[in-house]
C-alpha positions in Angstrom: 73.4 34.8 126.6 73.5 36.9 130.0 76.7 38.8 128.9 75.0 39.6 125.3 72.0 40.9 127.2 74.2 43.1 129.4 76.0 44.5 126.2 72.9 45.2 124.4 71.4 47.0 127.3 74.5 49.2 127.8 74.3 50.1 124.1 70.8 51.3 124.2 70.8 52.8 127.5 73.3 55.7 128.3 72.6 55.9 131.9 74.5 52.6 132.3 78.0 52.0 132.1 80.7 49.7 133.3 82.7 51.0 136.2 86.0 50.1 134.7 85.3 51.8 131.4 84.2 55.4 130.4 80.5 56.0 129.9 78.7 58.4 127.7 78.3 62.1 128.5 74.5 62.3 128.5 71.8 60.9 130.7 69.1 61.3 127.9 68.7 59.0 125.0 69.8 60.4 121.6 72.2 62.9 123.4 75.8 61.8 124.5 77.5 64.1 121.6 80.6 65.9 122.7 82.8 68.6 121.5 86.4 68.1 121.3 88.6 70.0 124.1 91.4 70.7 121.7 93.7 68.8 124.1 94.4 65.2 123.3 95.6 64.1 126.8 92.1 65.4 128.3 89.9 63.9 125.5 91.2 60.5 126.4 90.1 60.8 129.9 86.5 62.5 129.3 83.5 60.3 128.5 82.6 60.7 125.0 86.2 61.9 124.2 85.3 65.7 124.8 83.3 68.3 126.6 79.9 66.9 127.0 76.8 68.1 125.5 73.5 67.8 127.3 74.9 67.9 130.9 76.5 70.1 133.4 80.2 70.4 133.7 81.6 71.8 137.0 85.0 73.6 136.9 86.4 74.2 140.2 89.1 76.8 140.5 91.1 78.1 143.5 91.7 81.4 142.2 91.0 83.3 138.8 93.4 83.7 136.1 95.2 80.2 136.2 94.3 79.5 132.7 90.4 78.1 132.8 89.4 80.4 129.8 92.4 79.1 127.7 91.6 75.6 128.7 88.1 76.0 127.0 89.3 78.5 124.1 90.0 75.6 121.5 86.4 74.3 121.8 84.9 77.8 121.8 86.6 79.2 119.0 85.2 76.2 117.0 81.9 77.2 118.2 82.5 80.8 117.3 83.5 79.8 113.8 80.3 78.3 113.3 78.5 81.5 114.0 77.2 80.0 117.5 76.8 82.5 120.4 78.9 82.1 123.7 77.2 83.2 126.7 79.2 84.6 129.6 76.8 84.5 132.6 77.7 86.6 135.5 81.4 86.6 134.9 83.5 88.0 138.1 85.4 90.7 135.7 84.6 92.0 132.5 86.4 89.9 129.7 89.3 91.4 127.9 88.2 91.7 124.2 91.6 91.7 122.8 92.9 88.6 124.7 89.7 86.6 123.8 90.1 87.8 120.1 93.7 86.4 120.1 92.5 83.0 120.8 89.6 83.2 118.2 86.9 84.5 120.1 85.5 87.6 118.6 83.6 90.3 120.4 80.5 89.6 118.1 80.3 85.9 119.3 80.1 86.5 123.0 77.0 87.7 124.8 77.4 88.9 128.5 74.7 88.5 130.9 75.4 90.6 134.1 73.2 89.7 137.4 73.9 91.5 140.6 72.3 89.1 142.9 71.9 85.4 143.4 68.3 85.2 142.6 68.8 87.0 139.2 72.0 84.8 138.6 70.0 81.5 139.0 67.2 82.9 137.1 69.1 83.8 134.2 71.1 80.5 134.1 67.9 78.4 134.1 66.2 80.6 131.5 69.3 80.4 129.1 69.4 76.6 129.4 65.5 76.4 128.6 66.1 78.5 125.6 68.8 76.5 124.1 69.7 79.3 122.0 73.5 79.1 122.5 76.6 77.5 121.4 78.2 77.3 124.9 77.2 78.6 128.2 79.7 79.6 130.8 78.4 80.5 134.3 80.0 81.7 137.4 78.9 81.0 140.9 80.8 82.5 143.9 78.4 81.9 146.9 77.5 78.3 147.6 74.8 76.8 145.6 71.9 74.7 147.0 71.8 71.1 145.6 68.3 71.6 144.3 69.3 74.6 142.1 72.1 72.4 140.8 70.0 69.4 140.1 67.5 71.7 138.3 70.5 73.0 136.2 71.5 69.6 135.5 68.2 68.6 134.2 67.7 71.8 132.2 71.2 71.0 130.7 69.8 67.7 129.2 68.3 69.5 126.3 71.4 71.8 125.6 73.0 71.3 122.0 76.2 72.8 123.4 78.3 72.5 126.6 77.3 73.8 129.7 80.2 75.0 132.3 79.7 76.1 135.7 82.6 78.0 137.5 82.5 77.1 141.0 84.7 78.0 144.2 87.3 75.4 144.9 85.8 74.6 148.4 82.7 73.4 146.5 84.9 69.9 145.7 83.9 68.5 148.8 80.1 69.1 148.5 77.8 66.7 146.6 76.7 67.8 143.0 74.3 66.1 140.5 76.9 67.2 137.8 78.0 64.1 135.8 81.4 66.0 135.3 83.4 67.7 137.7 87.2 69.0 137.2 89.5 70.9 139.6 91.9 73.1 137.6 95.3 73.2 139.1 98.0 75.9 138.0 101.3 74.6 136.5 104.4 76.3 135.2 103.3 78.2 132.3 101.9 77.4 129.7 100.7 74.2 131.6 97.7 73.5 133.5 96.7 70.3 135.6 93.2 69.0 135.3 92.0 66.9 138.3 88.9 64.9 137.4 87.1 64.5 140.7 84.0 62.8 139.0 83.2 61.3 135.8 81.1 58.3 134.6 83.9 56.1 134.6 86.9 54.5 136.7 88.6 56.8 139.1 91.4 58.9 137.8 93.9 59.6 140.6 96.5 61.4 138.6 95.9 65.1 137.1 95.9 65.4 133.4 98.6 67.9 132.4 97.7 70.0 129.5 99.6 72.8 127.6 97.4 75.7 127.0 97.2 77.9 123.9 99.7 80.7 123.8 98.6 84.3 123.2 98.6 85.6 119.5 102.0 86.9 118.4 100.6 90.2 118.4 100.6 90.0 122.2 104.1 88.6 122.6 105.5 92.1 123.4 103.4 92.0 126.8 105.1 88.5 127.1 108.7 89.9 126.7 107.9 92.7 129.1 106.9 90.3 131.8 110.3 88.7 131.6 112.3 91.9 132.2 110.0 93.0 135.0 110.3 91.4 138.5 106.6 91.8 139.0 103.9 89.9 137.6 101.5 92.0 135.1 98.6 93.7 137.0 96.0 93.6 134.0 95.5 90.0 133.0 92.2 89.1 131.2 89.5 87.2 132.8 90.5 83.6 133.0 93.9 83.9 131.4 97.4 83.1 132.6 99.7 86.1 133.2 101.7 85.9 130.0 105.0 84.2 130.7 104.6 84.7 134.3 105.9 81.8 136.4 103.5 81.7 139.7 104.9 81.1 143.0 103.3 77.8 144.0 102.8 76.0 147.2 102.3 72.3 147.5 99.3 71.1 149.4 97.2 67.9 149.7 94.0 67.4 148.0 92.1 64.0 148.6 95.5 62.5 149.5 97.1 63.8 146.4 99.9 66.5 146.2 99.0 69.4 143.8 100.2 72.9 143.2 97.2 75.2 144.2 98.1 78.5 145.8 98.4 81.5 143.6 97.4 85.1 144.2 94.2 86.0 142.5 94.2 88.9 140.1 92.6 92.3 141.4 92.2 94.3 138.3 89.9 96.5 136.2 89.3 94.8 132.8 88.5 96.2 129.4 85.0 95.7 128.4 82.8 94.2 125.5 79.0 94.6 125.0 76.7 93.0 127.8 73.3 92.7 129.2 72.4 93.9 132.4 69.7 92.2 134.6 68.1 94.6 137.1 
């Protein structure tokens, strides 16, 4: 009788889950839906079998351009096909429209909000969450975020009908966060990426999940072939995209007692632009 009562409570209350199994993705009853990542290996390790809706997902990256955008591309392209807007809030560089288009993200489906100072970024982030007028929200935070702000973002995310991604610096992995899902993104030999799950509603995942990222459209393969003939890496990667067929020079470091390939020079480049909104 006791076990039946526990099982009934677990089914009715998404805020409870067994430590030995994956929980749901939302704290709010009626939520818990997810969006498939497009990577079967990653889906199996995420609560809800995909990118969660109705909660905040943190993506912690050591440097830009290791494949973080191509990791999200399959899910974002599905939203774009459904005519839903994808909001880029305070991206560190202007996204490269041709590369995004090659992954199924047309310029018409993307809205860019640029905010120059921290206060504007936090305000725009919270107001966008409250509007719930988006298919997916991607926000970048360079400076340390106060835990109170993160908690407000998480609470506001509970009403979102799409996934909410917050990109944070690598150093934030050791800081507490109310985000139910936190992932460290680790570069691997092209076109691979390792996803280290450092927080989820479920058992501890010690080993990183290895995923193969989408390869650029054939129309861009000439850039890939050119990179093979060049001894230098390309200097014009798109925001969040791996350098095409470039094999990064990696160093092995220890993170939380596990060996991972971390180090890679960040891109320093001016990027082509698409339409955007400027906060002043």
